TIMARKOL-923178 format. One record per residue (C-alpha): residue in one letter; x, y, z negated. Coordinates in pm, 1 decimal. Each point is the difference from the previous one (the first is absolute). Layout:
<atoms>
resn,east,north,up
a,X,Y,Z
...
</atoms>
This chain:
<atoms>
resn,east,north,up
x,13823.5,8121.7,-7574.3
x,-304.3,196.3,115.8
x,-177.0,-110.6,317.2
x,-129.4,291.6,204.2
x,-303.4,-17.3,223.4
x,75.2,-2.1,372.9
x,-127.3,317.4,169.2
x,-219.0,-97.8,293.8
x,-95.0,227.6,289.6
x,-322.8,-61.8,193.4
x,-100.6,123.2,346.8
x,-220.5,-140.8,279.8
x,-30.5,-345.3,-159.2
x,376.9,-26.2,-54.4
x,181.0,-15.8,-332.5
x,367.8,92.8,-33.5
x,223.4,-36.4,-303.2
x,368.7,-23.2,-90.7
x,145.5,-281.6,-208.3
x,331.1,71.9,-170.5
x,70.6,-371.9,-15.7
x,115.9,-73.7,351.8
x,-4.1,374.2,80.5
x,-268.1,-37.8,267.3
x,-312.2,184.5,107.6
x,-306.9,-219.8,45.0
x,-310.9,64.5,207.8
x,-314.3,-204.0,-56.2
x,-292.2,-16.6,238.4
x,-264.5,-241.0,-124.6
x,177.0,-336.7,-30.5
x,311.1,110.4,196.6
x,316.3,120.2,-176.9
x,298.1,153.0,176.2
x,337.8,98.9,-145.9
x,222.3,291.5,110.8
x,360.9,70.6,-96.3
x,-53.4,376.8,4.6
x,-276.1,256.1,-21.7
x,97.8,125.5,346.6
x,-60.9,-344.5,151.3
x,-338.2,-14.7,-171.2
x,-120.9,339.2,125.9
x,133.2,-75.9,347.5
x,-239.9,-292.9,21.4
x,-278.1,164.6,-205.6
x,27.6,379.1,60.4
x,-331.3,61.8,-179.8
x,189.7,-34.7,-330.8
x,162.0,338.1,75.8
x,-338.3,154.9,-87.9
x,67.4,-98.5,-362.7
x,198.5,283.7,-160.0
x,239.3,-206.3,-223.9
x,98.9,-221.3,294.2
x,50.1,298.9,231.3
x,214.0,175.3,-262.8
x,212.2,-311.2,-46.0
x,55.7,-35.7,375.5
x,90.2,370.4,30.5
x,234.9,-13.8,-300.5
x,181.1,-304.8,139.1
x,31.0,164.8,343.5
x,144.5,313.1,-162.2
x,251.1,-201.9,-203.7
x,127.1,-162.3,320.0
x,29.8,315.0,212.2
x,43.5,275.8,-257.0
x,-193.1,236.3,227.2
x,-182.0,269.1,-189.6
x,-306.0,163.8,149.9
x,83.3,330.4,161.3
x,-118.8,298.2,-202.0
x,-93.2,303.8,207.7
x,19.1,344.3,-152.5
x,-260.6,261.2,75.4
x,91.3,224.1,289.2
x,188.1,271.3,-184.6
x,277.3,228.8,117.8
x,341.6,-170.1,-36.7
x,125.1,269.1,-240.3
x,-274.0,-79.6,-254.9
x,105.8,-366.5,-36.7
x,318.0,-104.2,-180.3
x,151.5,-345.3,-17.9
x,260.1,-128.5,-244.1
x,166.5,-338.4,-52.9
x,-22.1,-103.9,-366.8
x,77.0,-304.4,-214.4
x,-282.3,-254.5,19.2
x,-226.1,31.7,-302.6
x,-112.2,-366.5,7.1
x,343.5,-160.3,-21.3
x,196.8,298.2,-142.0
x,229.0,-6.2,302.3
x,112.0,-361.5,-37.3
x,-195.6,-131.3,298.6
x,-129.5,-288.8,-213.2
x,-343.1,5.4,-168.1
x,-25.4,-293.7,-238.0
x,192.0,-267.8,187.4
x,-108.4,93.8,354.1
x,107.4,276.3,235.1
x,-199.1,313.4,-82.9
x,-306.2,34.7,223.9
x,-2.3,377.8,-38.5
x,350.2,68.6,137.7
x,56.1,-332.5,182.5
x,306.7,-64.5,-215.7
x,183.6,322.9,93.2
x,-38.0,167.1,-340.2
x,-121.3,330.5,145.0
x,-321.2,137.1,150.1
x,-95.6,311.2,194.8
x,-237.1,228.1,-187.8
x,-203.2,249.5,201.1
x,-162.1,308.6,-150.6
x,-210.1,286.3,131.1
x,94.2,352.8,-100.6
x,-290.2,223.4,-95.1
</atoms>
């Protein structure tokens, strides 16, 4: 069995890290140690950790997995007749709605996606 080094994040005199054993986030400040059951609980108390890119990405990814909301993509202001839209089989999950063992994040488990194209 290979032991991996714990990845620690430092900001403003605070140190945060995740321990797989116990599945908890820990924050250290000098001699004080505090445990959190989730990354959301940790950043609620210490929002400065959102300035660290890996932590922010993890929080955003977990929020997306709960809601399934995709960011809205706006097309350039073009005349309606120069934009076409077609529903096609999802290319991540091949239309099954399952990517790996989880619902597909590209089509939200529907198996199809809308593809938009601009005519030249």
